[in-house]
DOVEX-55954 format. One record per residue: x, y, z of N, C-alpha, C in turn; residue in one letter. Coordinates in steps of 0.05 Angstrom, whole numbers, padded with zeros to 5 digits, always signed. Example, Ala and Ser with C-alpha at 12.3 -4.5 7.8 and 13.67 -1.06 7.14 Angstrom:
2
+00264-00114+00156+00246-00090+00156+00264-00066+00156A +00257-00045+00142+00273-00021+00143+00258+00001+00157S 
//
This chain:
193
+00017-00023+00000+00000+00000+00000+00018+00025+00000M +00012+00043-00018+00029+00067-00020+00020+00089+00000S +00038+00106+00007+00032+00128+00025+00030+00153+00007D +00005+00161+00001+00002+00184-00017+00010+00210-00005L +00014+00211+00021+00023+00235+00033+00053+00239+00031G +00068+00220+00021+00097+00221+00019+00104+00236-00007N +00113+00262-00004+00119+00279-00026+00143+00268-00042K +00162+00255-00028+00185+00244-00043+00177+00224-00063E +00156+00208-00057+00146+00188-00075+00136+00200-00101L +00125+00225-00099+00112+00237-00121+00129+00258-00135H +00154+00260-00129+00171+00281-00141+00191+00268-00161S +00183+00247-00174+00201+00232-00191+00207+00246-00218S +00189+00262-00228+00194+00275-00254+00198+00305-00251N +00222+00312-00244+00229+00341-00239+00224+00359-00263K +00225+00348-00287+00222+00364-00311+00194+00375-00314S +00175+00364-00299+00147+00373-00301+00138+00391-00278L +00155+00394-00258+00148+00409-00235+00143+00439-00240E +00124+00450-00226+00118+00479-00226+00128+00491-00200E +00137+00515-00201+00147+00529-00177+00127+00551-00170T +00118+00551-00145+00100+00571-00135+00114+00597-00131T +00105+00618-00144+00116+00645-00141+00102+00661-00119V +00075+00658-00119+00059+00672-00098+00033+00658-00094S +00021+00663-00071-00005+00651-00064-00023+00673-00053T -00047+00674-00063-00067+00693-00053-00090+00677-00041E -00095+00681-00015-00117+00668-00001-00143+00682-00009Q -00162+00667-00021-00187+00678-00030-00210+00674-00010I -00211+00650+00002-00233+00643+00019-00223+00623+00040F -00233+00627+00065-00227+00608+00087-00253+00601+00099E -00262+00576+00095-00288+00567+00105-00285+00547+00128G -00307+00536+00136-00308+00516+00157-00294+00490+00149K -00297+00482+00124-00285+00457+00115-00262+00461+00095I -00266+00479+00076-00246+00483+00055-00236+00512+00055I -00214+00515+00041-00204+00542+00035-00196+00542+00005S -00196+00566-00006-00190+00569-00034-00167+00589-00037L -00147+00582-00053-00125+00600-00058-00119+00600-00088Q -00107+00622-00097-00098+00624-00125-00068+00627-00124V -00055+00607-00136-00026+00607-00137-00016+00617-00164D +00004+00633-00164+00019+00640-00189+00043+00622-00190T +00046+00607-00212+00067+00588-00214+00084+00593-00239V +00109+00584-00237+00127+00584-00260+00126+00556-00272T +00120+00554-00298+00118+00529-00312+00145+00519-00320L +00147+00493-00327+00173+00482-00335+00186+00497-00358P +00171+00511-00375+00182+00525-00398+00189+00554-00390D +00185+00562-00365+00192+00589-00356+00169+00609-00356G +00147+00602-00369+00124+00620-00369+00109+00617-00342N +00092+00637-00337+00076+00636-00312+00047+00630-00318Q +00034+00618-00298+00005+00612-00300-00007+00614-00272A -00033+00613-00271-00047+00613-00245-00060+00586-00241T -00061+00578-00216-00074+00553-00208-00093+00559-00185R -00118+00551-00188-00138+00553-00166-00136+00528-00150E -00132+00530-00124-00127+00507-00107-00147+00506-00084V -00162+00485-00081-00179+00481-00058-00164+00464-00038V -00161+00474-00013-00148+00459+00008-00170+00446+00026R -00166+00421+00032-00185+00405+00048-00170+00389+00069H -00181+00385+00093-00166+00371+00114-00163+00341+00109P -00177+00330+00089-00176+00301+00085-00201+00288+00097G -00205+00263+00089-00230+00250+00098-00225+00220+00100A -00244+00206+00112-00244+00177+00113-00270+00167+00102V -00269+00142+00092-00293+00128+00083-00291+00099+00091A -00314+00087+00096-00314+00060+00107-00332+00041+00091V -00319+00020+00080-00333-00002+00068-00339-00021+00091L -00364-00019+00102-00372-00035+00125-00389-00058+00116A -00379-00082+00121-00393-00106+00112-00406-00120+00136L -00432-00124+00134-00448-00138+00155-00459-00163+00142H -00446-00185+00146-00454-00209+00133-00449-00206+00103G -00470-00210+00087-00468-00208+00058-00479-00181+00048D -00479-00161+00066-00489-00135+00059-00469-00113+00066K -00472-00090+00052-00455-00067+00057-00473-00045+00069M -00462-00031+00089-00477-00009+00102-00474+00016+00084L -00496+00030+00080-00496+00055+00065-00515+00074+00079V -00511+00100+00072-00528+00121+00083-00539+00136+00059V -00564+00144+00061-00577+00161+00041-00578+00189+00053D -00567+00208+00039-00563+00235+00050-00567+00256+00028Q -00579+00278+00034-00582+00300+00015-00555+00314+00012Y -00548+00318-00014-00522+00332-00020-00528+00358-00035R -00525+00380-00021-00531+00406-00032-00518+00412-00059Q -00492+00406-00063-00480+00412-00089-00493+00397-00112P -00505+00373-00106-00518+00358-00127-00548+00365-00129L -00559+00376-00108-00587+00382-00107-00605+00358-00105G -00595+00336-00093-00610+00312-00090-00597+00294-00069R -00611+00272-00063-00600+00252-00044-00581+00234-00059C -00562+00224-00044-00541+00206-00055-00538+00183-00035E -00536+00159-00045-00530+00135-00028-00500+00132-00028V -00488+00132-00004-00459+00131-00001-00451+00112+00022E -00426+00104+00022-00415+00091+00045-00410+00111+00067I -00410+00103+00092-00404+00122+00114-00377+00136+00110P -00377+00162+00114-00353+00178+00109-00354+00204+00124A -00331+00217+00126-00331+00243+00138-00303+00255+00139G -00302+00281+00144-00276+00294+00143-00260+00289+00168K -00234+00292+00165-00216+00289+00188-00216+00315+00204L -00215+00312+00230-00211+00335+00247-00181+00341+00248E -00173+00365+00255-00145+00373+00255-00129+00354+00273R -00109+00341+00261-00091+00323+00276-00103+00295+00282G -00127+00290+00272-00140+00265+00278-00128+00242+00262E -00124+00219+00276-00114+00195+00263-00136+00184+00244D -00130+00178+00219-00151+00169+00201-00165+00143+00210P -00150+00125+00222-00162+00100+00232-00184+00106+00253L -00177+00124+00272-00196+00132+00293-00220+00147+00280E -00215+00163+00260-00236+00178+00247-00255+00158+00233A -00244+00137+00220-00261+00117+00207-00279+00103+00226A -00269+00096+00249-00285+00083+00270-00307+00102+00280K -00299+00128+00283-00318+00148+00293-00341+00152+00273R -00333+00156+00247-00354+00160+00227-00372+00136+00224E -00361+00112+00225-00378+00088+00223-00399+00088+00246L -00390+00094+00270-00409+00094+00293-00429+00117+00291Q -00419+00141+00284-00437+00164+00283-00459+00160+00261E -00451+00150+00238-00470+00149+00216-00487+00124+00214E -00477+00102+00226-00492+00077+00224-00500+00065+00251T -00487+00073+00272-00492+00061+00298-00475+00037+00303G -00460+00027+00283-00444+00003+00286-00416+00009+00295Y -00405-00010+00311-00376-00010+00316-00365-00035+00303T -00339-00037+00300-00328-00060+00285-00307-00074+00302C -00306-00100+00298-00286-00117+00311-00260-00117+00296G -00262-00114+00269-00238-00113+00252-00241-00089+00233K -00218-00076+00230-00217-00053+00210-00189-00051+00199I -00187-00047+00173-00161-00043+00161-00163-00024+00138R -00140-00011+00133-00139+00008+00111-00136-00006+00085K -00152+00002+00065-00150-00009+00038-00133+00009+00020L -00140+00034+00018-00126+00052+00000-00130+00081+00009H -00113+00098-00001-00117+00127+00001-00116+00138-00027S -00134+00157-00033-00135+00168-00060-00143+00197-00059F -00133+00212-00079-00141+00240-00081-00167+00242-00098Y -00185+00259-00090-00211+00261-00103-00210+00276-00130T -00196+00298-00130-00195+00316-00154-00168+00330-00155S -00146+00316-00161-00119+00329-00159-00114+00352-00178P -00132+00357-00197-00128+00379-00215-00134+00406-00201G -00149+00406-00179-00155+00431-00165-00157+00429-00135F -00156+00404-00124-00159+00401-00095-00139+00382-00083A -00132+00386-00058-00114+00367-00045-00128+00348-00026D -00155+00346-00029-00169+00327-00012-00160+00298-00017E -00154+00285+00005-00147+00256+00004-00167+00241+00021I -00176+00218+00011-00194+00201+00026-00180+00175+00032I -00182+00167+00057-00170+00142+00067-00194+00122+00069H -00193+00101+00053-00215+00081+00052-00208+00057+00069L -00226+00050+00087-00223+00028+00105-00244+00006+00100Y -00236-00019+00107-00255-00041+00107-00260-00048+00136L -00286-00048+00144-00294-00055+00171-00311-00080+00170A -00305-00099+00188-00320-00124+00190-00325-00130+00219E -00339-00153+00224-00347-00161+00251-00361-00138+00265D -00383-00129+00253-00398-00106+00262-00417-00113+00285L -00420-00094+00303-00439-00097+00325-00455-00071+00327E -00481-00074+00328-00499-00051+00328-00500-00037+00355L -00499-00011+00353-00502+00006+00377-00521+00028+00370G -00515+00053+00377-00532+00076+00371-00519+00095+00351E -00535+00105+00332-00525+00125+00314-00521+00151+00329M -00503+00168+00320-00497+00193+00333-00488+00213+00312N -00506+00219+00293-00497+00238+00272-00492+00266+00282P -00476+00282+00266-00472+00310+00273-00499+00324+00273D -00501+00346+00288-00527+00360+00291-00539+00370+00265E -00522+00375+00245-00532+00385+00219-00532+00363+00198D -00531+00338+00207-00529+00315+00189-00555+00298+00191E -00570+00296+00170-00594+00281+00169-00590+00259+00148F -00592+00234+00157-00588+00211+00139-00603+00187+00147L -00606+00168+00129-00619+00143+00134-00599+00121+00127E -00595+00102+00146-00577+00080+00142-00592+00056+00132M -00579+00041+00114-00591+00015+00106-00568-00004+00098S -00576-00029+00094-00557-00049+00086-00566-00059+00058E -00546-00061+00040-00553-00070+00013-00535-00092+00004I -00545-00109-00014-00529-00130-00026-00512-00119-00048T -00493-00135-00058-00476-00126-00080-00493-00121-00105L -00512-00138-00110-00530-00134-00133-00545-00108-00131E -00555-00102-00107-00569-00077-00102-00551-00053-00106E -00526-00056-00098-00506-00034-00101-00502-00029-00131A -00499-00050-00147-00495-00046-00176-00520-00033-00188Y -00544-00041-00179-00568-00029-00189-00569+00001-00182Q -00561+00008-00158-00561+00036-00150-00540+00052-00166L -00518+00040-00173-00499+00053-00191-00512+00058-00218I -00525+00037-00228-00539+00040-00254-00560+00062-00254K -00574+00064-00232-00594+00085-00229-00583+00112-00222E -00557+00114-00218-00542+00138-00210-00551+00148-00183E -00561+00130-00166-00566+00137-00138-00540+00135-00122R -00522+00117-00131-00494+00117-00122-00478+00128-00145I -00466+00151-00141-00450+00163-00163-00425+00177-00154S -00418+00174-00129-00393+00186-00119-00371+00165-00121D -00346+00175-00125-00323+00158-00130-00317+00139-00107A -00318+00149-00082-00311+00132-00060-00329+00108-00057K -00355+00112-00062-00374+00090-00059-00372+00071-00082T -00368+00081-00106-00365+00063-00129-00339+00047-00126I -00317+00060-00116-00292+00045-00111-00297+00024-00091M -00312+00030-00070-00317+00010-00049-00333-00013-00059A -00353-00008-00077-00369-00030-00088-00351-00048-00105V -00333-00036-00121-00315-00053-00138-00296-00069-00120Y -00286-00056-00099-00268-00070-00080-00283-00093-00067A -00308-00089-00059-00325-00110-00047-00329-00133-00066W -00334-00127-00091-00337-00147-00112-00312-00164-00114N -00289-00151-00115-00263-00165-00116-00259-00183-00092M -00267-00172-00069-00264-00187-00044-00281-00212-00045Y -00306-00210-00055-00324-00233-00057-00313-00254-00076K -00301-00244-00098-00291-00263-00118-00265-00276-00111L -00247-00261-00097-00220-00272-00092-00213-00276-00063T -00228-00263-00045-00222-00264-00017-00200-00244-00009G -00192-00228-00028-00170-00208-00023-00178-00181-00034V -00170-00160-00019-00173-00133-00030-00145-00121-00029I 
//
């Protein structure tokens, strides 16, 4: 498993690197910030880059028997509800593993006996630094949901076939959940993720 946070790992092609000349902070919000960077390109010309800064997030592929836990939640940017795996942003300095356990419990009420990291991935590296750490949670035990005060969602359990149907219907259309469904399918076929 690669460590996407390791900058040395990603600095292999020096001929393509851009050098930041200046940064202008445009917006500082509760979750994200926006900055405009002026950069020098490899050919010596300058360009601007709009960059969204995000604290990172976790997502959990939670398997309960032969079903996956999902939440149905309204997503303002899409203007509709979306079926997704449990997920949430990292708090400042929070360990992603602990955040994954927290989000699973808050959004579904379940705790897990086993949890392990599957992958980390950037959501939109062309303009954002958001990284999501995807975990697999098993040996689930039901407790009480504890969503954030501004979070309204419904939890359910779906089969792999139902997940593919929801993808087809575009009720599941976010990258983290689609990735989790494909990982779950591979797990069912091979026993390995």
